[in-house]
C-alpha positions in Angstrom: 103.3 89.5 126.8 103.7 88.8 123.1 100.3 88.5 121.2 99.8 85.7 118.7 99.3 86.4 115.0 95.6 85.5 115.4 95.2 87.9 118.3 96.7 90.8 116.3 94.6 90.0 113.2 91.5 90.0 115.3 92.0 93.8 115.7 91.7 94.3 111.9 88.2 94.4 110.6 87.6 92.9 107.2 88.2 95.5 104.6 87.3 96.0 101.0 90.1 97.1 98.7 90.1 99.0 95.4 93.4 99.1 93.6 94.1 101.8 91.0 97.2 101.0 89.0 97.0 97.3 89.8 99.3 96.1 87.1 102.1 98.5 88.2 104.8 98.0 90.8 102.6 99.2 93.8 99.5 97.3 92.6 101.2 94.0 92.1 102.9 94.2 95.5 99.7 95.2 97.1 98.1 92.0 95.7 101.1 90.0 97.0 100.3 91.3 100.4 96.5 90.6 100.1 97.2 87.1 98.8 98.6 86.2 102.2 95.7 87.5 104.1 92.5 86.7 102.0 90.6 86.5 105.3 91.2 90.2 106.0 90.8 91.7 102.6 88.3 91.5 99.7 89.4 93.0 96.4 86.4 94.9 95.1 87.8 96.5 92.0 91.0 96.8 90.0 92.0 99.6 87.5 94.8 100.0 85.1 95.9 102.0 82.1 95.5 99.1 79.7 99.1 98.4 78.9 99.2 94.9 80.4 95.8 93.3 79.8 96.9 89.7 80.4 98.1 90.6 83.9 94.9 92.6 84.7 92.7 89.7 83.6 94.8 87.2 85.6 94.5 89.5 88.7 90.7 89.8 88.2 90.2 86.0 88.0 92.7 85.1 90.8 91.0 87.5 93.3 87.4 87.1 92.0 87.1 90.8 91.5 83.5 92.1 90.8 84.7 95.1 88.7 87.7 96.0 86.6 88.5 99.1 84.5 90.9 100.3 81.9 91.6 103.9 81.1 92.2 103.2 77.4 88.8 102.5 75.8 90.3 100.9 72.8 91.5 98.0 74.9 88.1 97.2 76.4 87.0 94.6 73.8 90.4 92.9 74.0 90.3 92.8 77.7 86.8 91.2 77.7 88.0 88.6 75.3 91.1 87.7 77.5 89.0 87.5 80.6 86.4 85.3 78.9 89.1 82.8 77.6 90.6 82.6 81.1 87.2 82.2 82.6 86.3 79.4 80.3 89.7 77.7 80.7 89.0 77.4 84.4 85.5 75.9 83.8 83.7 78.8 85.5 80.0 79.6 84.8 78.8 83.0 83.5 77.8 84.0 87.0 80.3 86.2 88.7 81.9 87.4 85.5 83.4 90.8 86.3 81.9 94.1 85.1 84.3 95.9 82.8 84.5 99.7 82.7 86.5 101.6 80.1 87.3 105.1 79.2 88.7 108.3 80.6 86.4 108.2 83.7 86.7 104.5 84.3 89.4 104.7 87.0 87.7 107.6 88.7 84.5 105.7 88.7 86.1 102.7 90.3 87.2 104.9 93.2 83.5 105.7 94.0 81.3 102.9 92.8 82.3 100.3 95.3 79.3 100.8 97.7 77.1 98.0 96.4 80.0 95.5 96.2 81.1 96.4 99.7 77.6 95.9 101.1 77.2 92.5 99.4 80.6 91.3 100.6 79.9 92.4 104.2 83.2 94.4 104.6 83.5 96.8 107.4 85.3 99.6 105.5 87.0 100.3 102.2 90.5 101.3 101.3 91.2 102.8 97.8 94.9 102.3 97.0 96.0 104.8 94.4 99.1 103.4 92.8 98.8 105.3 89.5 101.9 107.1 88.2 101.6 110.7 87.2 99.3 113.6 87.8 96.5 111.7 86.0 96.0 110.2 89.5 94.6 113.5 90.8 91.0 113.0 89.8 90.8 109.4 91.3 92.4 110.8 94.5 89.7 113.4 94.8 87.0 110.8 93.9 88.2 108.4 96.5 88.2 111.1 99.2 84.7 112.2 98.3 83.5 108.6 98.5 84.4 108.5 102.2 86.9 105.6 101.7 90.3 105.6 103.3 92.8 106.6 100.7 96.1 104.7 100.7 98.1 107.1 98.6 101.1 106.1 96.6 100.4 108.6 93.8 102.5 111.6 95.1 101.9 113.5 91.9 98.2 114.1 92.8 99.3 115.9 96.0 101.9 117.8 94.1 99.5 118.9 91.3 96.5 119.7 93.5 97.6 119.6 97.2 95.1 122.3 98.2 92.3 120.6 96.4 93.2 117.3 98.0 93.2 118.7 101.5 89.9 120.4 100.9 88.4 117.2 99.6 89.1 115.1 102.8 85.8 114.2 104.6 87.6 113.3 107.9 90.9 113.8 109.6 93.4 111.1 108.8 91.5 109.9 105.7 94.7 109.7 103.7 97.3 107.1 104.7 100.6 107.6 102.8 102.2 104.7 101.1 105.4 106.2 99.8 108.0 104.7 102.1 109.3 108.0 103.3 105.8 109.4 104.1 104.8 106.2 105.7 107.9 106.5 107.9 107.0 110.0 108.9 103.4 109.0 109.8 104.8 106.1 111.9 107.3 108.4 113.7 104.7 111.0 114.4 102.4 108.4 115.8 105.1 107.2 118.1 106.3 110.7 119.1 102.9 112.1 119.7 101.3 109.0 121.2 100.5 110.9 124.4 98.2 113.1 122.4 96.2 110.0 121.2 97.3 110.3 117.6 95.9 107.5 115.6 95.7 109.0 112.1 98.8 109.8 109.9 98.5 113.6 110.4 100.3 116.2 112.3 97.9 116.8 115.2 100.0 118.4 118.0 102.6 119.5 115.5 103.8 122.2 117.9 106.0 119.4 119.3 107.7 118.9 115.9 110.7 120.9 114.9 111.6 119.3 111.5 110.9 116.4 109.2 114.0 114.7 107.9 113.3 113.2 104.5 115.8 110.5 103.5 117.0 109.8 100.0 119.1 106.9 98.6 121.0 109.3 96.4 120.2 107.3 93.3 122.6 105.7 90.9 124.8 108.9 90.4 125.4 109.7 94.1 128.8 111.4 94.5 129.1 112.4 90.9 129.6 115.9 89.7 127.3 117.6 87.2 130.0 117.4 84.5 130.0 113.6 84.8 126.3 113.3 84.0 126.3 114.9 80.6 126.3 111.7 78.7 124.0 109.6 80.9 121.9 107.1 79.0 118.4 105.9 79.9 119.9 102.4 80.7 122.3 103.9 83.2 119.7 106.1 84.8 117.3 103.2 85.2 119.8 101.1 87.2 118.7 102.1 90.6 121.0 100.7 93.4 118.3 99.9 95.9 114.7 100.0 94.8 112.7 98.2 92.0 110.4 100.8 90.6 108.7 101.9 87.4 110.7 103.8 84.8 109.3 107.3 85.6 109.9 107.0 89.3 113.3 105.5 88.7 114.4 108.4 86.5 113.0 110.8 89.0 115.0 109.1 91.7 118.2 109.5 89.6 117.7 113.3 89.2 116.3 113.6 92.7 113.2 115.1 91.4 111.5 112.3 93.2 112.8 113.8 96.4 111.5 117.2 95.3 108.1 115.8 94.8 108.1 114.0 98.1 109.1 117.3 99.8 106.0 119.0 98.4 103.9 116.0 99.3 105.1 116.0 102.9 104.5 119.8 103.2 100.8 119.2 102.2 100.3 115.8 104.0 101.7 116.9 107.3 101.1 120.7 107.1 104.7 121.6 107.5 106.5 124.6 105.9 108.8 123.3 103.1 111.8 124.9 104.8 111.2 122.6 107.8 111.5 119.5 105.7 115.2 118.6 105.3 116.3 116.0 102.7 119.4 113.9 103.6 121.2 111.2 101.6 121.1 107.7 103.3 122.5 105.2 100.7 121.4 102.1 102.6 117.8 103.0 102.4 117.1 101.4 105.8 115.9 104.5 107.7 113.1 105.7 105.6 112.6 109.1 107.2 112.7 110.7 110.6 110.9 113.3 112.7 112.8 115.7 114.9 111.1 117.2 118.0 111.7 120.4 119.8 113.2 118.7 122.9 116.1 117.3 120.7 114.8 113.8 120.2 114.6 112.3 116.7 112.4 109.3 116.0 113.2 107.2 112.9 111.5 104.3 111.2 113.9 101.6 110.0 113.3 98.5 107.9 114.8 96.8 104.9 113.9 98.5 101.5 110.8 96.5 100.8 107.7 98.4 99.6 105.3 95.6 100.8 105.7 97.0 104.3 104.4 100.6 103.8 101.8 99.1 101.3 100.5 96.6 104.0 100.4 99.4 106.6 98.4 101.5 104.1 95.9 98.8 103.9 95.7 98.0 107.6 96.4 101.4 109.3 96.6 101.8 112.3 97.0 98.1 112.8 100.0 96.1 111.6 99.9 92.8 109.8 102.3 89.9 110.8 105.4 88.9 108.8 105.0 91.3 105.9 108.8 91.9 105.5 111.9 90.3 106.8 113.1 92.6 109.7 116.6 94.0 110.0 119.3 91.7 111.3 121.1 92.7 114.4 123.5 89.8 114.9 126.2 91.0 112.5 127.9 94.4 112.1 126.1 97.0 110.1 126.8 100.7 109.3 124.3 103.4 108.3 125.6 106.6 106.8 124.1 110.0 106.1 125.3 112.8 103.7 124.1 116.3 102.9 122.4 116.7 99.6 124.6 118.0 96.7 122.2 120.8 95.5 124.7 121.9 92.9 124.7 118.6 91.0 121.1 117.7 91.9 119.1 121.1 92.0 115.6 119.4 91.8 115.0 119.7 95.5 115.6 123.4 95.5 113.5 123.7 92.4 110.6 122.0 94.3 111.1 124.4 97.3 110.9 127.4 95.0 107.8 125.9 93.3 105.8 125.3 96.4 106.7 128.8 97.7 105.7 130.5 94.5 102.0 129.6 94.2 99.6 126.6 94.5 100.0 126.0 90.8 103.7 126.1 90.4 104.1 122.5 91.7 101.6 121.3 89.1 103.7 123.1 86.4 106.8 121.6 87.7 105.4 118.1 87.8 103.8 118.3 84.3 107.0 119.7 82.7 109.0 117.0 84.4 106.8 114.2 83.1 107.3 115.5 79.5 111.0 115.7 80.0 111.3 112.2 81.5 109.4 110.8 78.6 111.6 112.6 76.1 114.8 111.4 77.9 113.6 107.8 77.8 112.9 108.2 74.1 116.5 109.7 73.7 115.0 113.1 72.5 116.5 115.0 75.5 119.8 114.8 77.3 119.9 113.8 80.9 120.9 117.1 82.2 118.2 118.7 80.1 115.4 117.1 82.3 115.7 119.5 85.3 117.2 122.4 83.2 114.0 122.4 81.0 111.7 122.2 84.1 113.5 125.2 85.5 113.0 127.1 82.3 109.3 126.3 82.1 108.8 127.3 85.8 110.6 130.6 85.1 108.1 131.5 82.3 104.9 130.6 84.3 103.1 133.6 85.4 101.2 132.1 88.3 97.5 131.5 89.1 94.8 133.9 88.3 91.4 133.3 89.8 90.1 130.3 91.8 92.2 127.2 92.3 90.1 124.3 91.0 90.6 121.3 88.7 90.1 123.5 85.7 92.9 125.8 86.8 95.2 122.8 87.5 94.5 121.2 84.1 95.1 124.5 82.3 98.5 125.0 84.1 99.5 121.4 83.3 98.5 121.7 79.6 100.5 124.9 79.3 103.5 123.4 81.0 103.4 120.2 78.8 103.1 122.3 75.6 105.9 124.6 76.6 108.1 121.7 77.7 107.6 120.0 74.4 108.6 123.2 72.5 111.7 123.6 74.6 112.6 119.9 74.1 112.3 120.3 70.3 114.6 123.3 70.4 117.2 121.2 72.3 
């Protein structure tokens, strides 16, 4: 018997939400989802880097957010002025004006300081959505986990840079719900395939049943091309992704397939799987978002149109599902889905990631930091396209590995070294 929308919604307790990276692609789509279900979600805090203050102010006022934060302290005064003008234009009184945090620790503080707001708003639980881009998201990830909140994780770089630290920071099984479409698909497939074990969290309980994880990739804008054809790629061409609408860094990573390398490392940590048992495959239609293969020969796939609102919504409501988040696949007309092996000669980034995660706990952090520097240089036309991954490989080859205890200080030291060495090599090129 089909349940009504109201019946299903009754299973979801009212949740408080903290969104880190609210003005980015993930953050804005998350607020789109929340706007349709204001009865289920209360936005407790919003955080952003400070590059789009008008949008952050608009979000804060639209959702009556008690607290907002910007990482760039130089923008705090301007943000306050913008919020005050918008506040006055709507005829609001001083009561309820959002608290504004600013500075290097502002975003991290937002991930932990929601307790009083959650209590006053009467929410049953809190979800921190980390939609920040880059390894700068590691500290907020660790902070959110230490607070006891559920972490809806869209910041793959924090897992890549500090996977062991993230796993150690979890206060309960299943505390992390992945938001990347691929890892959300894996979590859903695992829950379906291991339902007999009572799996309700997006983890790999009962993983002895699992043979491999199949990680799908769109192939990016240069699928089918040879390495020699990529020598003169411009930023404009690399930013023209055929399927997804993402920020510039993620889009460039998708074009080099470094994004798939990062996702492979993320999957290894999130689902406690050896990297060699995570197999990327090119699926240009981006409808099957990933698959799990079991030892009996069965493979369970999650399929939906390429719409990030679906994994975002599931990250906010897990393990329940909201109604009518995305338009489902159509089955009344012919459709064809294709799969191709990855061309590792033209796109070596996935193998680079395999080698990095096998080398040491710090090599992935070095890989990611060097890649961030290279992508920035490419977008500024200071580095040729093929130089992105080539430079990352060179930096990794010079890294001597960890010495001593793996902690945040060690991660930062490795990243700082990698960024400095990448900048030196970029200048030489």
